[in-house]
PLY file of the C-alpha trace (Angstrom):
ply
format ascii 1.0
element vertex 362
property float x
property float y
property float z
element edge 360
property int vertex1
property int vertex2
end_header
95.89 -4.42 43.98
95.22 -3.98 40.19
99.12 -4.87 39.72
98.45 -8.19 41.15
97.56 -9.62 38.17
100.69 -10.02 35.78
99.14 -8.58 32.63
96.21 -7.99 31.16
95.61 -11.25 30.16
95.28 -12.83 33.53
92.71 -10.02 34.93
90.81 -10.92 31.47
90.72 -14.76 32.88
89.69 -13.75 36.18
86.90 -11.58 35.18
85.51 -13.40 32.12
86.59 -16.98 31.78
86.67 -17.75 35.65
83.66 -16.27 36.24
84.45 -13.51 38.97
83.07 -10.43 37.26
83.76 -6.68 38.48
81.62 -7.71 41.71
84.89 -10.32 42.06
87.56 -7.36 41.63
85.90 -5.29 43.81
85.97 -7.81 46.16
89.82 -8.55 46.22
89.72 -4.92 47.59
90.57 -2.19 44.53
91.59 1.33 45.43
91.94 1.79 41.65
90.46 0.61 38.14
92.15 -1.67 36.41
93.85 -0.60 32.73
91.63 -2.65 31.10
88.38 -0.94 32.59
89.66 2.91 31.61
87.65 4.40 28.75
88.95 6.66 26.14
88.60 9.85 26.89
85.76 10.70 24.19
83.74 7.63 26.03
83.50 8.98 29.35
80.62 10.07 31.08
81.38 13.46 32.92
78.75 14.06 35.79
79.69 17.29 36.85
78.07 20.28 34.78
76.02 17.67 32.90
72.04 18.41 32.38
68.94 16.22 33.92
66.14 15.50 31.52
63.53 16.57 33.76
60.20 15.72 32.02
57.00 14.97 33.94
56.46 11.26 34.06
53.35 9.78 31.87
50.47 8.70 33.73
49.26 5.61 31.98
46.17 5.22 34.18
44.81 8.03 32.60
44.50 6.34 29.32
41.73 4.85 30.59
39.73 8.07 31.66
38.75 11.48 29.40
42.38 12.19 29.44
43.38 9.16 26.69
44.01 11.60 23.91
46.27 13.82 25.86
47.82 10.80 27.43
48.54 9.22 23.66
49.82 12.56 22.32
52.23 12.65 25.16
53.66 8.97 24.20
53.67 9.79 20.31
54.94 13.26 20.91
58.02 11.16 23.26
58.41 8.72 21.04
58.75 11.13 17.81
61.45 13.11 19.73
63.92 11.56 22.23
62.35 7.92 22.43
62.62 7.84 26.02
60.06 8.74 28.68
59.23 7.61 32.04
55.95 6.40 33.15
53.83 5.88 36.51
50.35 4.22 37.42
51.57 1.60 35.08
50.28 -1.50 36.85
53.21 -2.62 38.37
53.24 -2.48 42.03
55.57 -0.33 43.65
56.15 -3.59 46.31
56.82 -5.82 43.31
59.51 -3.00 42.11
61.44 -3.33 45.36
61.30 -6.96 45.77
62.65 -7.24 42.11
65.73 -4.67 43.11
66.33 -6.58 46.25
66.39 -9.80 44.53
68.83 -8.59 41.97
71.41 -7.84 44.77
70.47 -11.07 46.41
71.89 -12.72 43.09
74.93 -10.70 42.78
76.10 -11.21 46.25
76.26 -15.14 45.83
79.70 -16.64 45.21
81.35 -16.62 41.98
81.02 -20.43 42.08
77.20 -20.36 42.37
77.02 -17.67 39.76
78.99 -19.63 37.34
76.19 -22.26 37.48
74.70 -20.04 34.87
77.62 -19.57 32.66
77.23 -19.82 29.09
78.29 -23.85 28.52
77.29 -24.84 31.90
73.92 -23.23 32.55
71.18 -25.40 32.78
69.45 -23.74 29.72
70.74 -21.68 26.81
68.21 -18.85 27.33
70.02 -18.08 31.00
73.27 -16.51 30.45
75.32 -14.81 33.52
78.23 -12.99 32.37
80.05 -9.41 32.43
80.50 -6.13 30.20
78.96 -6.42 26.71
81.14 -8.49 24.35
84.43 -8.55 26.19
86.07 -11.01 23.82
85.65 -7.62 21.15
86.21 -4.78 23.29
89.26 -2.89 23.92
87.83 -1.36 27.26
85.61 -3.45 29.52
82.22 -1.94 30.56
81.66 -2.31 34.48
78.79 -4.37 34.88
77.95 -7.98 35.56
74.44 -9.68 34.62
72.02 -12.01 34.27
70.11 -12.52 31.17
67.16 -14.46 31.46
65.20 -15.82 28.50
61.05 -16.31 28.79
59.48 -19.39 27.24
56.92 -20.48 29.99
56.77 -20.17 33.51
57.54 -24.06 33.95
60.92 -23.67 31.97
61.41 -20.28 34.01
60.76 -21.85 37.45
63.13 -24.75 36.36
65.91 -22.93 35.00
65.95 -19.26 36.23
67.95 -18.58 39.55
66.13 -19.19 42.78
67.19 -15.88 44.11
65.02 -13.79 41.37
62.61 -16.35 39.27
59.13 -16.17 40.95
59.43 -12.08 41.21
61.21 -11.64 37.60
58.21 -13.57 36.11
56.00 -11.57 37.76
57.41 -8.09 36.35
57.99 -9.86 32.88
54.53 -10.59 32.57
53.16 -6.97 34.00
55.83 -4.88 31.62
55.02 -6.76 28.58
51.39 -5.45 28.88
52.94 -1.85 29.57
54.99 -2.76 26.23
52.17 -4.02 23.98
49.81 -1.19 25.08
52.24 1.34 23.64
53.38 -0.58 20.94
49.55 -0.72 19.61
49.26 3.41 20.41
52.25 3.94 18.23
51.13 1.66 15.40
47.68 3.21 15.11
48.89 6.97 15.43
50.74 6.23 12.03
47.36 5.25 10.64
47.82 1.40 10.75
45.98 -1.50 12.35
48.10 -4.92 12.71
46.64 -8.55 12.85
47.07 -9.78 16.56
49.53 -12.65 15.33
51.48 -9.77 14.18
51.51 -8.06 17.43
52.26 -10.94 19.37
55.23 -11.91 16.90
56.87 -8.17 17.37
56.99 -8.59 20.95
57.27 -12.32 21.42
61.18 -12.76 22.62
60.54 -11.50 26.25
63.66 -11.55 28.52
64.75 -10.07 32.09
68.01 -8.78 32.45
69.41 -7.77 35.76
72.33 -5.39 35.21
74.77 -5.19 38.28
77.23 -1.87 38.61
79.62 -2.42 41.46
81.11 0.49 43.40
83.71 1.95 41.06
87.13 3.60 42.31
87.62 5.97 39.78
84.22 6.17 38.22
84.83 9.08 35.77
87.30 6.76 33.84
84.47 4.05 33.31
81.19 2.94 31.74
78.53 0.60 33.04
77.08 0.40 29.51
78.35 2.08 26.60
76.84 4.41 24.57
73.98 2.04 22.71
70.56 1.72 20.99
68.57 -1.45 22.30
68.22 -3.75 19.39
64.24 -4.84 20.26
61.07 -3.29 20.34
60.66 -1.56 23.29
62.75 -1.65 26.52
61.13 -1.28 29.98
63.50 -0.03 32.69
63.77 -0.27 36.07
66.37 1.96 37.60
67.14 2.14 41.07
67.45 5.28 42.95
70.87 6.19 42.51
70.47 6.58 39.04
73.40 6.77 36.01
70.97 6.56 32.94
72.39 9.00 30.29
70.80 10.10 27.17
71.85 11.75 23.64
69.84 14.82 23.02
70.79 16.87 20.57
71.65 14.76 17.64
72.71 15.52 14.21
73.48 12.69 11.64
75.00 11.01 14.66
77.44 14.02 15.69
79.31 12.05 18.38
79.15 16.14 20.05
75.59 15.81 20.84
74.89 16.75 24.57
74.12 13.99 27.12
71.23 14.34 29.75
70.78 12.11 32.79
67.23 10.55 32.97
66.72 11.08 36.76
65.27 8.31 38.57
61.71 9.23 39.78
60.32 6.76 42.71
57.91 4.10 41.18
58.53 4.79 37.81
59.32 3.07 34.94
61.49 4.03 32.21
60.44 3.41 28.56
62.58 3.32 25.31
61.85 2.87 21.68
63.93 0.29 20.38
65.66 -0.45 17.02
62.61 -2.21 15.81
60.07 0.28 16.33
62.06 3.07 14.35
62.71 0.53 11.27
58.78 -0.34 11.31
57.83 3.09 10.90
60.36 4.35 8.89
62.02 6.39 10.95
59.00 8.39 12.49
59.68 7.17 15.68
63.52 7.68 17.22
65.52 5.86 19.24
68.47 7.53 21.30
71.88 6.57 22.12
72.32 6.01 25.68
74.48 4.68 28.26
75.17 4.34 31.85
77.48 5.84 34.55
79.08 4.08 37.30
79.23 5.04 40.99
81.75 5.53 43.74
78.86 5.55 46.76
77.31 2.07 46.56
76.74 -1.08 44.06
73.42 -0.21 41.82
71.18 -2.21 39.60
69.39 -1.55 36.52
66.40 -4.23 35.20
65.31 -3.85 31.34
63.15 -5.93 29.80
61.12 -7.35 24.54
61.96 -8.32 21.23
60.47 -10.09 18.13
61.09 -13.44 17.63
64.12 -14.24 16.03
62.21 -15.97 12.75
60.13 -12.84 12.22
60.60 -10.68 9.31
61.30 -6.99 10.04
61.13 -3.85 8.05
59.13 -0.92 7.01
55.55 -1.19 7.32
54.45 -0.95 3.32
51.44 1.45 4.00
54.27 3.79 5.43
56.75 3.54 2.76
54.04 4.25 0.04
53.14 7.19 2.06
56.71 8.50 2.42
57.53 7.39 -1.16
60.64 5.79 0.22
61.88 2.45 2.35
64.54 3.87 4.59
65.20 0.58 5.90
65.46 -3.01 4.37
63.59 -6.26 5.11
65.65 -8.63 6.87
65.38 -11.24 9.37
65.29 -10.57 13.17
67.72 -13.35 13.68
70.34 -12.03 11.64
69.95 -8.73 13.33
70.72 -10.26 16.65
73.82 -11.86 15.23
74.91 -8.72 13.94
74.38 -6.67 17.21
76.02 -9.16 19.37
79.24 -9.45 16.69
80.30 -5.80 17.97
80.95 -3.83 21.03
78.79 -1.44 21.99
79.07 1.81 19.78
76.29 4.32 19.35
73.75 3.41 16.94
75.91 1.32 14.57
73.54 -2.12 15.19
70.98 0.27 12.76
73.35 0.76 9.71
72.99 -3.34 9.44
69.29 -2.08 8.39
69.35 1.02 6.55
68.33 0.66 3.07
71.53 1.34 0.28
71.40 4.73 -1.42
0 1
1 2
2 3
3 4
4 5
5 6
6 7
7 8
8 9
9 10
10 11
11 12
12 13
13 14
14 15
15 16
16 17
17 18
18 19
19 20
20 21
21 22
22 23
23 24
24 25
25 26
26 27
27 28
28 29
29 30
30 31
31 32
32 33
33 34
34 35
35 36
36 37
37 38
38 39
39 40
40 41
41 42
42 43
43 44
44 45
45 46
46 47
47 48
48 49
49 50
50 51
51 52
52 53
53 54
54 55
55 56
56 57
57 58
58 59
59 60
60 61
61 62
62 63
63 64
64 65
65 66
66 67
67 68
68 69
69 70
70 71
71 72
72 73
73 74
74 75
75 76
76 77
77 78
78 79
79 80
80 81
81 82
82 83
83 84
84 85
85 86
86 87
87 88
88 89
89 90
90 91
91 92
92 93
93 94
94 95
95 96
96 97
97 98
98 99
99 100
100 101
101 102
102 103
103 104
104 105
105 106
106 107
107 108
108 109
109 110
110 111
111 112
112 113
113 114
114 115
115 116
116 117
117 118
118 119
119 120
120 121
121 122
122 123
123 124
124 125
125 126
126 127
127 128
128 129
129 130
130 131
131 132
132 133
133 134
134 135
135 136
136 137
137 138
138 139
139 140
140 141
141 142
142 143
143 144
144 145
145 146
146 147
147 148
148 149
149 150
150 151
151 152
152 153
153 154
154 155
155 156
156 157
157 158
158 159
159 160
160 161
161 162
162 163
163 164
164 165
165 166
166 167
167 168
168 169
169 170
170 171
171 172
172 173
173 174
174 175
175 176
176 177
177 178
178 179
179 180
180 181
181 182
182 183
183 184
184 185
185 186
186 187
187 188
188 189
189 190
190 191
191 192
192 193
193 194
194 195
195 196
196 197
197 198
198 199
199 200
200 201
201 202
202 203
203 204
204 205
205 206
206 207
207 208
208 209
209 210
210 211
211 212
212 213
213 214
214 215
215 216
216 217
217 218
218 219
219 220
220 221
221 222
222 223
223 224
224 225
225 226
226 227
227 228
228 229
229 230
230 231
231 232
232 233
233 234
234 235
235 236
236 237
237 238
238 239
239 240
240 241
241 242
242 243
243 244
244 245
245 246
246 247
247 248
248 249
249 250
250 251
251 252
252 253
253 254
254 255
255 256
256 257
257 258
258 259
259 260
260 261
261 262
262 263
263 264
264 265
265 266
266 267
267 268
268 269
269 270
270 271
271 272
272 273
273 274
274 275
275 276
276 277
277 278
278 279
279 280
280 281
281 282
282 283
283 284
284 285
285 286
286 287
287 288
288 289
289 290
290 291
291 292
292 293
293 294
294 295
295 296
296 297
297 298
298 299
299 300
300 301
301 302
302 303
303 304
304 305
305 306
306 307
308 309
309 310
310 311
311 312
312 313
313 314
314 315
315 316
316 317
317 318
318 319
319 320
320 321
321 322
322 323
323 324
324 325
325 326
326 327
327 328
328 329
329 330
330 331
331 332
332 333
333 334
334 335
335 336
336 337
337 338
338 339
339 340
340 341
341 342
342 343
343 344
344 345
345 346
346 347
347 348
348 349
349 350
350 351
351 352
352 353
353 354
354 355
355 356
356 357
357 358
358 359
359 360
360 361
């Protein structure tokens, strides 16, 4: 069936320009992955023999009892080492998480014509975008993923412009997960001996959005990736995995050595995955670490992942001045977050390359 497309351009038009996405490809009955999706050998994710990052989740409910300091230490240690950890008893009801996953499947199972109502240029809001891959016009090999990205301003706008299939449950998830982000950001900032003003905290978590990623069943998962290796450009991500898994994080890294070991973050029922974004590493002057991560596809069933913050575009970002004085060096420069966004989306996923934009000149 892949051969029914006359050339790579006709496949690109079908998937990207016509809005059919990867879901549309699979609905044709594909038995093999089209060449446009085959990743170079070094970018493929090998499931056989891959290790699992089996670390106990952090119980956030204990922040309110005598174990407070122990939980804070666990969060800080995770942020200083891998930059990824899972949390339970986080305040987001299990029923809401299940409803959120169901709503994502409902949206992506709509017809291409219905989903295309949210394509750039025709979407009722510039903050709501349906698309596929990451930046397909820049990618040599496309990612096996469709998505709907929903930027939040007010409840009124979200209820008016977000897809009916998911808007109400997505708003509830966004509000509850944003509380988690705020709590963890405050812990990390206080740990480096800082106390930011309320307005500054709000500014670095102001740009809130819900992304629903959909990874259709793949006939050759060993040849593809759902999401290529990258770090998250924002402040912090709260990620809902489904029970299928497929999230891989780079563990043993040495100066961006691509031979570092990758490990799967196994799904834990009812948990959420927290990962440190570029902005936290930059503001902490490198004390807290981001990790490259990527997503594997599967041949068994379609899956969803739902990450949800970033600073407002006009916010000036850079290492906290007191930390620079203490460290004796600024490892990152000052910049407007809007410039960082533009740089991030100007290129295909490629590890931590986005972070290079923020690094100080030697």
